[in-house]
N, C-alpha and C positions, 0 to 999 in steps of 0.2 A: 517609837521615838528613840529608844535606847541605841539604835544602830545609826542614827543620824542626828548629831548635835545641831547641825545647821537647820534641820527641819524644826527641831524643838525651839531653837532660838527665834526662828521666823514666826512660829505660832505664838510665842510669848510676846513678841513685839506687836503682832496683830491684835491680840487680846487687849494689850495696853492701849493701842490706838482706839479701839472700840469704846473703851471706857474713859478715854481722855486722861490717862494716867501717865505722868512723867516718870519713867522708870529710872532715869538718871539719879533721882533723889531717893531711890529705894521704894519699896512697896510695903504696905501694911498687911496685917492678917486679914482685914476686911477685903483688901484688894485681891489677895490670893483666893479668898472665898468666892468672889465674883468671877475670877478666872475659872475656877473649878466648876461653877454653875454653867458658864458658857461651854466649857469643854464637855461636860456630861449631859448637856441638853440633847435629847434624841430627835428634836424637831429638825426635819430636813432643811427647811428654809434657813434656820439658824446656822446649821452646819455649812450650808452653801455660802452664807454671808461671811462666816469666819474664813472660809477658804478664799473667797474673793478678797477679803481684807488682807490676807497674807500675800496675795499677788499684788494688790493695789497699795504699794508702799507709800506713795505720796498722798493717798487718801482723796483723790479727785473723782473717784467713782468710775474711772476709765482705765482699762488695761492697754498699755502700749505694747508694741512688739518686743521691746527690750524686757519689759516686765514678764511677758509670756515666756520669753527665753529663760529668764532666771527661774521661773517656776519649773520649767522642764529640767533644767540643770539640777535643781534641788530634788526633784522627784527621781531623776536618774541616779543621783548619788545615794538617795535613801534606798533605792532598789538595786544598787550595785550594777547598773547597766552602763558600762564605760562607753560603748559605741553610741548609745542613745545620747549620752552627755556630749560627746564630741560633735554630734550632728544637731545640737539643740537649736542653732540658728536656722537651719533648714526647716526643722519641724515648726518653729515659731512662725516663720514666713508662710508656711502652708496653712497654719491655723488662722493667721490674720487674713489670708486670701479667702478662706472659706467663710469666716464670720464677719469680715469687713469688705463686702463686695463693692461698697461705695468709696473705698479707699479714704476713709476718714482718719485713719491712723490709730484707731483705738476700738476696743469692744467693750460692751457694758455688761452689767450684772445679768440682764435678761437673757443675753446670748449664752452666757456661761450656765445659767440656771437650766435652760432647756437642754443644753449639752449634757450636763451632769445627771439630770433626771433620766435622760435616755440611757446613759451609760450604767446607771444603777438600777434600771428597770422601773423607775417611777412613772407615774402617769398623771395626766391632768384630766379635766372633764372633756367629754367628747367634743363639745362645741369649741372649747379652747384649743384643743389639739387640731381640730379642723381648720381653725383660723390660722394656726401657725404651721400648717402642713409643709409649706415650702421651706421654712426655717428648720423644721424637724428633719427634712430630707438632708439639709446641709449638715446638721449635727450628726446624723448617722454616718455621713461621709467623713465628718471631722473625727468621729470616734476612731475610724480606721486610720485616719491621717495621723492622729496623735500617737497611736501605737503602731510602730513600724511592722511591716508584714512578717518579719522574722520572729516577732515576739507575740504573735496573736494566738498561738496554741502551744501546748506544752512541748510537743515534739520539735517544732520549728524553733521555739525559744531555747530548748536544750542544744540544738545544733548551732544556733547563732552564738550562744554563750561559749560553747566549745571552740568555735572558730576564733572568738575573741581571745580566749585563753591561749590558744595555739599561737595566735599572732603576738600576744604579749610575752609568751614564754618560749618562743621558738628555739632560743639558744639552749635552754634546759632540755627541751625535747630532743634536739639534735645530739647533744652530749650523751643523754641517757640511752638513746637508741643505739649509738655507736658502742657504748659500754655493754649493753645487753647483747648485741650481735657478737662482740668479741667473746663474751662469756659463753654464749651458745656454741660458737665455733670451736672454742677450746674443749667444751664438754663433749661435743660430737666427735671431735678428732680423737680424744683419748678413749671415748666409748668404743669407737670402731676399731681402734688399735688393739684393745684388749679382747674384742670380740673374735679376733683372728689369732689369738694366742692360745697356747695349750692350756693355760690356767682356766680358760672359759669352759672347758669340758669338765672341770671339777667344780668351779664356783658359779658357773652360769652368768646370767646378767648382773648378779650382785657385784661381781668384781668390776664390771663395766661401769655401773653407776658409781661405785666407790672411787674408781680412778678418774672418772669424768668430773665428779665433784672436786676431787683433789686438784685437778688441773685448773679449775676456776679459782681454787683457794690460793694457788701460787700467784696468779695474776692479781687477785684482790688484796692479798696480804702485802704485796709490793705497792699497789696503787693507793691503799688507804692512807699511806703516809703523806702523799703529795698534797692533798687538800689542807693539811695542817702545817705545811712548810711556808711560813709567811713571807720570808725574803724571796724564796723562789717564785711564789705567786705574784709578788710585787713586780718582779722583773718580767715575768710572762705577761702580766696585765699590760705592760707598756709596749709589748710587741703587737704584731698583727693578730695574734691569737685572742687578744682582748676584745676584738670585734665579733668573734664567733663563740667564745667560751665564757660563760658567766662566772668569772672567778670570785665575784662577791658572794656567790651562793655556795662557797666551798664547804661550809660546815654541814649543810644539808646533804651534799654529795658524800661527805665523809660518813654520815649516818647511814645513807643508802648502801654504801659499800660494806659497812659493818654488818648490816642486815644480811647481805649476800654471803658474808663470811660465816655468820651464824647458820644460815641455811646449808651452805656447803659443808660445814663441819658436821652438822647433824646428819646429812645424807652419808657422808664418808664414814662417820663413826658407826651409825646404826647398821648400815649394810655390812660392815666388817664384823661387828660383834654379834649380830643376829642371824647372819647368813653365811658370810665367807668362812669365819672361824668354825662354825658347826660343820660345814661341808668339807673342810680340810680334815678335821678330826674324824669324821664319820666315813670318809672315802675308803674304799677297799684298798688294802696295802699294795696290791699289785698295780692298780690304777694310779695310786698316789706316787709310787716309786717310779713309774714310767713317765708321768707328766711333771710332777712337782719334786721328785726326789732330788735332783741337782740343787734346787733352791734351798733345801733343808738338810743337806748333807746325808740324804737318803735315810733320814730318821723322821718318821711321822710324829708330829708334835701332838700333845694333848691341848685341850682348850686353855688350861692353866699355863702351859708352856708359851702359848701365843700371847697371853696377857702379860706374862712376866718378861717377855722379850724386850729388847731395846725399843723397837717400834711401838710395842704395846704400852710400855711404861711412859715413854715420852708422849704418846698420844693421850693417855689418861691425864698426865700432868698439864698438858696444853688445854684440854677441855675444862679442867678444874679452874685454872688461872683465868682463862678467857670468860668462863661463866661468872667468876667473881668480878672481873673488870667490867664486863658488859652490864652486869646487874647494877653496879655503882654508877654507871653512866646513864641509867634510866632517869626520867624526869623526877620521879618520886624521891630517889636517893640524892640526885645531883642538887635539887632544890630543897632537899630536906623537908618535903611536904608532910610526910608521916613521921612524927617524932618517935624515934625508937627508944626503948628503955635502956638504962645503963647496963653494961658497957657498950651495947650495940649502937648507942647514939653517935659514936665516933665514925660510924660507917656512912653517916649522912652528911651532906654539905659538899661544897665545891672542892675543898681541900682533899677530902677522901677520894673524890672522883679523879682529881688531878694526879695525886700520888699513885693511886691504883693503876692508872694508865701506864705508868712507868714500868709496871710488871710485864708489860708486853715485850720489853726487851728480852726478858727470859723466854718468852714464847717464841721469839724469832730464833733464839739459840736452839731451843728444843725442836723447832720446825726443821732446822738444817740437819740436826742429828737424826731426827725421825726419818727424813728423806734419804739420808746416806746409808742407813742400815735396812733398807727395803729387802724383802725376801725374794721377790720375783724379778728383780733387775740386778745384773751382775756388773756391767760396765760402769765404772765410777762416774763417767761423764753423763750417764743417763739416770743416775740416782738423784731423784728430786723428791717426789711424794707418790 
């Protein structure tokens, strides 16, 4: 019941009606004890009667089609089946058609009892079941009618729920797919470009991965600002783009792009420091001078030289600042979930998260410097990352 307040409320009202208690004037401890006895009673007949009372809100002992529909809506909400909820009227009509063949306009407790006993695997005596054979056949059919075909087994239910989510969130899906495709195209483009460069013969696929990740970083570092530009989003929301782009989900997209930046930074940094740098420094002098000599003034650097270079220092500073900023943006720090000891307690809370984010201005400055002083690119208009 914790996931459905409506279900809990209906159960409470049904228990009160069974005991003839007017809940408007409040209930006593004895009333609550009676409620608990009814709820904890394991007798199937008692449980069926409580369920029937929940459906029979007017207490006339008969369930109308409207009352059946409300039960379906309540059950669908409790089980988070949005499509089931939307088609509640159709399902209610089917149920009434099965259990009310004489078109009396209602069904009684005895119909519901047989139905639910069949659904939970209960049984009656052989003679009783023989007498009610025709009705039992209808209830078996009803069991299938009450549960739509797409929800009858785990696989079909998973497919049905997936379709519902795709229908409800198609805008997000479209935007994310376009964003993913752009990232993949940028990565492949730069990967293939460096695969055909001379540097590939020294650093191999490491430089391809590093540069491919860097290409996505350029795109995402520019894009991550857009979801937090409120005035810009307000204007865009009023255009035709508001019909296809979920601008109200901007913060979630901002977080997704930030994760992509973290992944891109990790790939770019690790492939450089663990693969590219060692291969440059360990390369034979003749091969180095022939392929990479012009990029390093024909002086083969040591590992320390590469780390102390402008690209190396700016890269390290960016990683440090971004790690600090992204850490304070996590849920635990932003919401100050874990109380840190003094003086680290100032790192928790929204203010720390907000002001730390402004350090990213410095990251953009370092990002430009880092790209301008690249080793392997000489033309100024090609110097990015």
